[in-house]
ROTOR-412867 format. One line per 5 residues: number of its first residue (from 1); their letters; for each residue x, y, z of N, C-alpha, C, O. Coordinates in steps of 0.001 Angstrom, whole numbers. Example, Ala and Ser with C-alpha at 12.3 -4.5 7.8 and 13.67 -1.06 7.14 Angstrom:
! residues 2
1> as> 13190/-5690/7800/12300/-4500/7800/13200/-3300/7800/14236/-3319/8465; 12850/-2250/7080/13670/-1060/7140/12900/30/7870/13409/1138/8039
This chain:
! residues 108
1> xxxxx> 18892/-25434/14565/19355/-24239/13902/19665/-23178/14947/18922/-23017/15915; 20746/-22465/14756/21143/-21456/15732/20320/-20178/15544/19922/-19859/14424; 20063/-19437/16646/19219/-18245/16557/19771/-17185/15600/18999/-16528/14901; 21098/-17011/15557/21630/-15954/14693/21457/-16298/13220/21408/-15394/12386; 21365/-17572/12880/21108/-17947/11492/19669/-17604/11102/19411/-17148/9988
6> xxxxx> 18741/-17827/12025/17344/-17467/11764/17227/-15958/11622/16547/-15476/10716; 17879/-15204/12502/17806/-13748/12456/18364/-13216/11154/17781/-12303/10568; 19501/-13771/10672/20079/-13279/9430/19186/-13603/8236/19153/-12843/7269; 18465/-14714/8289/17547/-15047/7202/16371/-14075/7170/15909/-13694/6095; 15883/-13673/8346/14778/-12713/8413/15230/-11361/7890/14490/-10725/7139
11> xxxxx> 16409/-10902/8256/16916/-9611/7796/17102/-9630/6288/16757/-8656/5620; 17636/-10707/5736/17830/-10803/4286/16486/-10795/3564/16358/-10183/2504; 15488/-11465/4126/14178/-11493/3496/13548/-10104/3529/12919/-9694/2554; 13708/-9369/4638/13121/-8046/4754/13775/-7081/3786/13093/-6204/3255; 15082/-7207/3531/15751/-6317/2602/15289/-6557/1176/15325/-5639/357
16> xxxxx> 14859/-7758/865/14411/-8071/-480/12974/-7609/-720/12508/-7619/-1859; 12271/-7208/331/10878/-6803/184/10789/-5470/-557/11634/-4592/-387; 9769/-5340/-1365/9518/-4072/-2033/8135/-3583/-1617/7263/-4369/-1250; 7960/-2282/-1682/6710/-1683/-1231/6342/-537/-2150/7149/-64/-2950; 5096/-106/-2010/4664/1070/-2747/4130/2081/-1758/3513/1724/-754
21> xxxxx> 4371/3348/-2051/3923/4452/-1213/2914/5236/-2044/3226/5684/-3147; 1717/5398/-1518/682/6113/-2255/-243/6829/-1283/-264/6544/-86; -1006/7768/-1833/-1955/8510/-1020/-3299/7805/-1074/-3717/7325/-2128; -3967/7747/59/-5248/7051/143/-6263/7740/-774/-6419/8959/-700; -6955/6989/-1634/-7931/7621/-2527/-9212/7995/-1791/-9507/7469/-718
26> xxxxx> -9960/8907/-2386/-11240/9316/-1821/-12248/8191/-2024/-12273/7550/-3074; -13065/7962/-1027/-14091/6936/-1106/-15166/7390/-2095/-15731/8472/-1936; -15448/6586/-3098/-16419/6958/-4121/-17855/6917/-3618/-18739/7513/-4233; -18098/6229/-2518/-19463/6071/-2032/-19886/7181/-1070/-21055/7262/-692; -18941/8035/-674/-19256/9102/265/-18641/10399/-228/-17671/10390/-986
31> xxxxx> -19210/11511/205/-18718/12803/-259/-17572/13332/606/-16897/14279/203; -17341/12756/1759/-16305/13240/2661/-14908/12933/2169/-14701/12028/1361; -13945/13703/2670/-12550/13523/2266/-11671/13162/3462/-10481/13478/3480; -12252/12507/4452/-11503/12130/5647/-10410/11123/5292/-10627/10208/4499; -9254/11304/5882/-8102/10414/5752/-7529/10349/4333/-6757/9439/4032
36> xxxxx> -7887/11291/3456/-7332/11288/2111/-5975/11970/2057/-5282/11873/1044; -5581/12653/3117/-4266/13299/3130/-3175/12357/3638/-1995/12708/3609; -3552/11177/4098/-2576/10207/4612/-1838/9526/3465/-2384/9336/2378; -592/9165/3729/211/8391/2781/393/7002/3360/664/6853/4552; 246/5985/2525/324/4598/2967/1545/3921/2374/1885/4136/1211
41> xxxxx> 2200/3105/3180/3270/2229/2709/2710/819/2771/2390/309/3845; 2595/198/1604/1984/-1125/1503/2968/-2056/792/3478/-1728/-279; 3226/-3198/1384/4171/-4147/799/3544/-4846/-397/2361/-5186/-384; 4350/-5055/-1429/3876/-5778/-2595/3881/-7277/-2285/4741/-7753/-1543; 2940/-8012/-2839/2862/-9442/-2521/4105/-10198/-2986/4580/-10007/-4105
46> xxxxx> 4622/-11054/-2114/5822/-11833/-2428/5468/-13117/-3177/6304/-13672/-3891; 4247/-13580/-3018/3822/-14798/-3715/2365/-14646/-4133/1617/-13857/-3555; 1985/-15401/-5128/616/-15321/-5646/-361/-15977/-4680/-2/-16887/-3933; -1591/-15504/-4709/-2637/-16121/-3896/-3072/-17424/-4559/-3087/-17541/-5784; -3417/-18377/-3741/-3881/-19657/-4273/-5099/-20117/-3474/-5290/-19715/-2326
51> xxxxx> -5895/-20941/-4079/-7110/-21420/-3431/-6770/-22468/-2372/-5946/-23354/-2597; -7410/-22351/-1235/-7253/-23328/-166/-7950/-24621/-588/-9089/-24570/-1051; -7288/-25797/-440/-7906/-27031/-910/-9191/-27421/-164/-10069/-28068/-736; -9295/-27031/1097/-10466/-27439/1873/-11658/-26504/1660/-12755/-26952/1325; -11433/-25196/1858/-12539/-24239/1816/-12667/-23506/483/-13741/-23000/157
56> xxxxx> -11578/-23443/-292/-11625/-22734/-1556/-11344/-21246/-1450/-11422/-20531/-2449; -11016/-20762/-243/-10722/-19348/-67/-9364/-19029/-651/-8461/-19866/-620; -9209/-17833/-1181/-7929/-17404/-1733/-7049/-16895/-594/-7510/-16143/265; -5795/-17302/-591/-4875/-16865/441/-3455/-17206/67/-3203/-17876/-934; -2524/-16737/885/-1115/-17047/671/-409/-17049/2017/-986/-16678/3039
61> xxxxx> 824/-17464/2001/1616/-17486/3223/2354/-16184/3463/3155/-16089/4392; 2096/-15183/2639/2775/-13903/2737/2104/-13041/3798/1018/-12507/3574; 2749/-12905/4954/2162/-12111/6038/2402/-10615/5872/1713/-9811/6501; 3363/-10224/5039/3622/-8801/4830/2471/-8118/4084/2331/-6898/4163; 1662/-8869/3376/543/-8285/2651/-506/-7707/3606/-1330/-6889/3197
66> xxxxx> -481/-8121/4852/-1442/-7635/5836/-1000/-6327/6480/-1787/-5684/7174; 247/-5924/6258/803/-4747/6912/618/-3524/6021/1056/-3509/4871; -36/-2498/6566/-183/-1212/5890/193/-141/6910/-450/-24/7953; 1231/639/6614/1697/1677/7516/1212/3037/7035/1193/3294/5831; 820/3909/7957/265/5214/7639/1247/6305/8035/1838/6255/9114
71> xxxxx> 1422/7302/7150/2327/8422/7397/1632/9721/7028/682/9728/6246; 2110/10816/7594/1529/12130/7315/1984/12681/5968/1268/13474/5357; 3162/12276/5495/3660/12780/4218/4422/11677/3489/4791/10660/4076; 4647/11900/2210/5388/10932/1401/6855/10894/1832/7494/9843/1777; 7379/12030/2257/8778/12076/2706/9007/11221/3948/10036/10557/4071
76> xxxxx> 8041/11239/4867/8154/10397/6067/8140/8919/5691/8893/8122/6251; 7290/8561/4750/7211/7163/4317/8501/6734/3627/8974/5618/3842; 9080/7613/2796/10339/7293/2135/11474/7168/3143/12322/6285/3013; 11499/8045/4149/12531/7970/5180/12434/6658/5952/13454/6045/6267; 11212/6225/6256/11017/4950/6948/11530/3791/6092/12211/2892/6587
81> xxxxx> 11193/3826/4802/11620/2751/3907/13140/2705/3789/13724/1621/3783; 13786/3857/3696/15247/3896/3613/15886/3418/4914/16897/2717/4891; 15300/3796/6043/15853/3411/7345/15862/1890/7519/16807/1333/8078; 14811/1222/7042/14705/-219/7231/15060/-1019/5979/14817/-2224/5926; 15628/-364/4979/16113/-1069/3798/15023/-1662/2928/15201/-2733/2347
86> xxxxx> 13904/-981/2836/12788/-1453/2013/12841/-706/680/12867/524/652; 12857/-1443/-404/12846/-827/-1729/11419/-362/-2021/10534/-1177/-2280; 11208/942/-1977/9860/1483/-2146/9825/2466/-3303/10789/3193/-3543; 8709/2481/-4015/8508/3473/-5056/7222/4245/-4755/6236/3690/-4271; 7267/5543/-5059/6162/6441/-4744/5237/6549/-5955/5693/6771/-7077
91> xxxxx> 3956/6394/-5721/2941/6584/-6747/2219/7885/-6405/1444/7947/-5451; 2486/8923/-7200/1888/10226/-6925/439/10255/-7394/76/9612/-8379; -375/11007/-6676/-1778/11144/-7009/-1918/12082/-8205/-1333/13165/-8205; -2678/11690/-9218/-2862/12594/-10360/-3643/13837/-9947/-4444/13778/-9013; -3423/14959/-10627/-4151/16181/-10255/-5648/16014/-10492/-6077/15345/-11431
96> xxxxx> -6427/16640/-9618/-7876/16536/-9728/-8375/17566/-10735/-8029/18744/-10656; -9188/17112/-11679/-9774/17998/-12672/-11271/18083/-12418/-11961/17065/-12381; -11763/19285/-12247/-13187/19483/-12021/-13880/19762/-13342/-13392/20545/-14157; -15003/19128/-13546/-15813/19390/-14723/-16948/20311/-14283/-17954/19865/-13732; -16764/21580/-14535/-17750/22562/-14099/-18861/22656/-15137/-18606/22900/-16317
101> xxxxx> -20082/22463/-14690/-21238/22601/-15564/-22430/22986/-14715/-22439/22788/-13500; -23400/23519/-15349/-24603/23910/-14626/-25616/22764/-14676/-25477/21829/-15464; -26609/22851/-13842/-27635/21816/-13797/-28446/21790/-15085/-28933/20734/-15487; -28593/22917/-15724/-29362/23005/-16968/-28684/22243/-18114/-29350/21849/-19072; -27361/22032/-18021/-26652/21287/-19060/-27105/19823/-19149/-26889/19171/-20171
106> xxx> -27724/19311/-18097/-28206/17935/-18118/-29404/17758/-19048/-29716/16633/-19437; -30078/18848/-19411/-31296/18766/-20204/-31103/19302/-21625/-32098/19516/-22316; -29921/19521/-22075/-29678/20022/-23441/-29466/18905/-24397/-29250/19142/-25585
């Protein structure tokens, strides 16, 4: 097979990839908010995971599932996706609602 045929197949496969852009959620196990302002571009799985016949571990041949790119803003992530022809959709973070109550409300 000629090298340019392999290259064109890789480019066509990359253009067909879709991704999602979202903001990293806050860790529920800790009170800190480190790295929650980052936006992530994560590729959607191209094939389903299947059990390995020998070990039984779940896996797939999709190497794009291992790639997670970090950006400072959603606009930067969208610009990257447009530049490289990745069909990406943005998942916005829902607004945070605080439930304000006093400690005495726990005993009523």
